[in-house]
C-alpha positions as CSV (number, residue, x, y, z in Angstrom):
1,X,0.1,0.0,0.1
2,X,0.9,4.0,-0.8
3,X,2.6,5.9,2.2
4,X,1.8,10.1,0.8
5,X,2.4,13.1,2.3
6,X,2.1,16.8,2.3
7,X,4.1,18.1,-0.1
8,X,4.3,21.8,1.8
9,X,5.6,19.5,5.6
10,X,6.1,16.0,3.9
11,X,4.2,14.7,7.0
12,X,2.5,11.4,6.9
13,X,-1.4,11.8,5.6
14,X,-3.8,9.7,4.5
15,X,-5.4,9.1,0.9
16,X,-7.4,10.8,-0.4
17,X,-6.9,14.3,1.6
18,X,-7.7,17.1,0.8
19,X,-5.9,19.3,3.0
20,X,-2.9,18.6,5.6
21,X,-4.0,17.9,8.8
22,X,-0.8,19.0,10.6
23,X,-0.4,22.3,8.8
24,X,-3.6,23.1,6.8
25,X,-1.8,22.9,3.1
26,X,-4.7,22.6,0.5
27,X,-3.2,19.7,-1.6
28,X,-6.2,20.4,-4.4
29,X,-3.3,24.4,-4.4
30,X,-0.1,22.4,-4.8
31,X,-1.7,21.3,-8.0
32,X,-2.2,24.5,-9.8
33,X,2.3,25.4,-8.4
34,X,4.6,25.9,-12.3
35,X,6.9,22.7,-12.0
36,X,9.7,25.1,-10.4
37,X,7.4,25.8,-7.4
38,X,6.8,22.1,-6.9
39,X,10.5,21.0,-7.3
40,X,11.4,23.7,-4.9
41,X,9.0,23.0,-2.4
42,X,10.8,19.8,-3.1
43,X,13.8,20.8,-1.0
44,X,11.6,20.3,2.0
45,X,11.8,16.7,2.1
46,X,13.0,14.5,5.0
47,X,15.1,12.5,2.7
48,X,18.1,13.7,1.5
49,X,17.6,12.0,-2.3
50,X,14.5,13.2,-3.0
51,X,16.6,16.3,-2.8
52,X,19.0,16.0,-4.3
53,X,17.2,15.7,-7.4
54,X,15.3,18.2,-6.9
55,X,17.8,20.5,-6.3
56,X,20.0,18.2,-9.8
57,X,16.4,19.6,-12.3
58,X,16.0,23.4,-10.4
59,X,19.6,23.6,-11.5
60,X,18.7,22.6,-15.2
61,X,15.1,24.8,-15.1
62,X,15.5,26.9,-12.6
63,X,15.1,30.6,-12.5
64,X,15.5,33.3,-10.0
65,X,12.7,31.7,-8.2
66,X,15.4,29.1,-7.2
67,X,18.1,30.3,-7.0
68,X,16.8,32.4,-4.1
69,X,15.4,29.2,-2.6
70,X,18.5,27.7,-2.6
71,X,19.5,30.7,-1.4
72,X,18.1,30.1,1.7
73,X,17.6,26.5,1.6
74,X,21.3,26.3,2.4
75,X,21.2,28.4,5.4
76,X,19.5,25.3,7.5
77,X,20.7,22.7,5.2
78,X,23.3,20.7,7.0
79,X,24.0,17.7,4.6
80,X,27.5,17.6,2.4
81,X,26.4,16.1,-0.1
82,X,23.6,18.1,-0.4
83,X,25.4,21.2,-0.2
84,X,27.3,20.0,-3.3
85,X,24.4,19.1,-5.0
86,X,23.2,22.6,-5.0
87,X,26.8,24.5,-5.8
88,X,26.7,22.0,-8.6
89,X,23.6,23.3,-9.8
90,X,24.2,26.8,-9.0
91,X,27.0,27.0,-11.4
92,X,24.4,25.5,-14.0
93,X,22.0,28.2,-13.5
94,X,24.4,31.0,-13.6
95,X,24.1,31.7,-17.0
96,X,20.3,31.6,-16.9
97,X,20.5,34.5,-13.5
98,X,23.7,36.1,-12.0
99,X,22.6,36.2,-9.0
100,X,23.3,32.6,-8.7
101,X,27.2,34.1,-8.7
102,X,26.7,35.5,-5.4
103,X,25.1,32.6,-3.5
104,X,28.3,31.1,-4.9
105,X,29.9,33.6,-3.3
106,X,28.3,33.3,-0.4
107,X,28.7,29.3,0.5
108,X,32.8,30.2,-0.3
109,X,32.8,31.0,3.6
110,X,30.9,27.5,4.5
111,X,31.9,25.9,7.2
112,X,32.4,22.7,5.6
113,X,36.2,23.2,3.4
114,X,34.7,20.9,1.0
115,X,32.0,23.1,-0.1
116,X,33.6,25.4,0.8
117,X,36.1,24.7,-2.4
118,X,33.9,23.6,-4.4
119,X,32.0,26.8,-4.3
120,X,34.7,28.8,-5.5
121,X,36.3,26.4,-7.7
122,X,32.8,26.4,-9.1
123,X,32.7,30.3,-9.4
124,X,36.3,31.0,-10.8
125,X,34.7,27.6,-13.5
126,X,31.8,30.4,-13.9
127,X,33.8,33.7,-14.8
128,X,36.4,32.3,-16.4
129,X,33.8,30.2,-18.7
130,X,34.9,26.9,-18.5
């Protein structure tokens, strides 16, 4: 039997619910969200693999809204593999959204050295055009 989750708070809900009993999110309103907004919502998923997949796709298709969401996301995320995926996504997005470079610059000061080095390398590569 499948398990259903609220796409806003990611708590388990019963099949057929129209409103989340935990956060009062209307599932009908989720259907009206753009694909990019649904991916941004997935950044709150409790499983890292889901977050990584959403970040990867956001890097390929996302715009200003996605960059803003990723900027807020990195302030609360602790998983190094997830943050490294954010660096890759921001590098891809930098050709479409100038602010992506600003977020990479901020990540150069991240407490996890591997994230900071990866962000610096990504930004340098974008600036060099490689």
